[in-house]
N, C-alpha and C positions, 0 to 999 in steps of 0.2 A: 631901301630900293635896290634893286638889281639893274646894273648896266650891261646891256647885251650889246656887242660889237661885232658887225658882220662886215669884214674887209674883201671887197671885191676888185676885180681889175679896174672897172671905172668909177665906182662909187663905194664909200664907206656909209654903212647904216648904223645908226646908234637908236637902240630901243631901250627906253626906262620902264621897268615893271614896279608896279606897288602892288605887293602880295603876287597873285597870279594874273593880274590885269595889266595889259600893255597900255600905258597912259601917255606915253610920248614916242615921237619917232622923229630923227633929225637923219637927213642925206647929204652928205658933202662928197666933193669929189677926191679921187684918191689920188693926191699929189706926192709922188714918190719922193720929192725934193723936199718935203716939210719935215720939220724935227718933232720930236715929242712934245716940246715947250709949245710950239705952235698950234699943233693938235689940241693940246691941254688949253690953250687960251680960247680956240674957237669953241670948243664944247663946254667949257665952262660959261662962255656967253650965251651959248644956245640954251642952256640950263637957266640961267638968271632971267633970260626972257620969258620963260615959262613959268617963274617963281619957284624954281627948285634951288635950294641952297647946296654946295658940294657936299656938305656934311651929310645930307640926305641919303648920298650913294654909298651904300654899305658893302655891296658885294658886285663882282664884274667878271663876265665870261666873254672870251674872243675866238672867234673864228676867223681864219684868214687863208686866202689861196695867193697871197702875195708875200713871198717869204720877207722882202725887204721892208715890209711895213709891220710884221708881226711883233717885231722888238720895240719898235716906236709905240704901238698899242699898249703894250704891258707897262713901258715906260710912262705912258700918258696917265694910265690908271693910277700909278704909284705917285707921281708928281700931283696930280690934280685933285685925288682923293684919298691918297695915302693907304691904299690898298694893294693887295697882289690879285692879279687876274688868273681866273682858270683859263688855260688855253687847249682848245679843242685839237687832239693830237694823239699819237700812240700812247697807249696807257690809261687813256681816259675810259670811263664806264659808260657805254653807249646803251647797253640793254639789248643790243642788235648783233647778231653774228654777221661778220663781214665775209663773203664767200668769194671776194676778188682775189685773184692770183697773188698778188702782193698788196695786201690791206693800207700798206703805207703809201701807195700811190693814190689812193682814193681822196679827192679833195674835201676838204673839211666842210664845205657848204654842202656837198652832196649827202654826206652822212646826217648833217643837221637836218637837211630837209626829209630825208627818208625816216628819221626817228620821227619828226614831228607828224609827218604823213600818216604813218602807221599808227601812232597813237590817236589819230583821228579817224582813221578807216577801220583799222582793226582786221584787215586782209589784204588780199594782193594788190598790189598798185603800181602805178608809173607816174613820176613825179618830172613834169617838163618845167625847166627853170629858164627862163628868157633872160640870161645875163649876158655878157660880153661874148661868152659861148652859150650855147644852147645844150642843156644836158638832158637825158632821159635815165632816169635812174629808176631800177626795177627791183621792187621788193617782194617775196615769196608768201604765200598765205601764211606761212609760220613766222612772218616778221624778220627774214633774213635779208641783208642787203646782197642782191644777186650780181650786179654790175649794170651796165647801160651803154649809152651812146653819147658822144660828145660831138657837137656840129658848131660851123662857125655861127656866131650870133646874126640877128638881123641887121643890126647896125655895122657890124663887121662887113657883112655881105654887101650892104649898100655902098659903104665906102669905098670897098674895092671896085663897084661898078663906076663910081663918080671918079676915082682916081685913074681907072684906065680907059675909061671912053672920053675923048677929048671934047666931043661935042656935047655930051650929056651934063645937065645942069646937076647941082645938090638940091635935091627935093626932101620935103618933110615926110617922114615915115606914116603915112595915114591911109585910110580906107578910101579908095577913088569911088567915084559914083557909079560906074560899072566894070564889068572885067575888061570890055572892049575898051582900050583907051582912044579917045579921038584927040589927043593932044599928046606932046611928049611928057608932060607932067603926069597926067592921068595912066599913060601907058607905062611909064616907070614906076609910079606907085602900084600899079596893079601887079607888074612882075615881081616886084619887092613882096608886097603883102601876100597875094594870093599864092605866089610861088611859095612862099614860106608855111603858109598853110597846108599846101600840097606835101611839103617836107615833113611836117609834123604827123600829118595823118598817115603818110605812107610810112613813116619809121613806127609809129604807135601801132598801125596793123601787122608789120613785120614782126615787132616785138612779142603781141599777143599770139599770133601764129607759132613763134617759136617756143614761147612760154607753154603754150597748150592750156591755159586757164583765163578765164575772165579777170580783167584788172579794173579797178577804179582809176581814172586819169585826173590828176590834178595838176593844175599848172600855177607857176608864181614868176616871179621877176618883173622887171619894168614893163615889157611889152606884152605881158600875158593878156591884159584885158583888151588889147587891140586884136589879138590873134584868136583867142579863145572863142568869141562868138562867132567866128566864121570857120571855127573847125569842127569836125563831125565826131571828132575822139575826145576831145578834152570835156570834161564832164564839170569841173568846177574849177574856180580860181581862189587863191588864198594868198593874199598880197603880204600877210604876216607870217607866212610859214617858217621862214628861217629863224626869225626872231622868238617864234614860239618853240623851235627846236632848242635854239640856245637856252632857253628857259627850263625846258625839260631836263638838259644834260645837265644844267648847273644843279637842279633839283636832286639828279641822280648822283652826283658827285661832291655834293656839299658836305663838309663835317661838320657833324653836330656839335 
């Protein structure tokens, strides 16, 4: 089995593949103070809960946007499963030309998402990833990673509002009954949710206008299923896009 590890600023997602089938997913908080031993204990317990023995994990791949957690994840794989993890970074075979001015600056998750999305679409596309930051990644019709946009995430934007406006309470990020809020709760939810929908649709339109060709627009990430149904530009949601991209990259780099 292949263990795919997606390390984000807010969460770490573990995916377990049996062949090309994603059979299990686990999501834990990205606790920067934890050691590799602590991560190993938690993951082994999660696997045992689903009836998976550690010896069944034969391969691993890691994509991390948190430098301080990359090494602990590599150590976790070594200690828990006695395996060497493949790390997404410079030198890895992606099968996708990177046209960024400095390819080393592109987050591993953005490349992984682009690879998985192009494998699915086989054409020009924009991937919108609703993570700690919301990223928009553009892939050309020839399968080249072009670049994109990085915006503050939905939760970051909401947290700033809660922190800086003394009389406004912390509210759940959810779709309100109507755009016109008749109380403070619904007014805030309307601004957060519909304001963000406007941001997404506005940026996608500008990207397509600048690119000059039609693009398939895919969404992934924690709040994708909240925003996508309200958006006029997002055409599909794929919750497994990043893990699927890690599987593809592992297959392209494994040693026979």
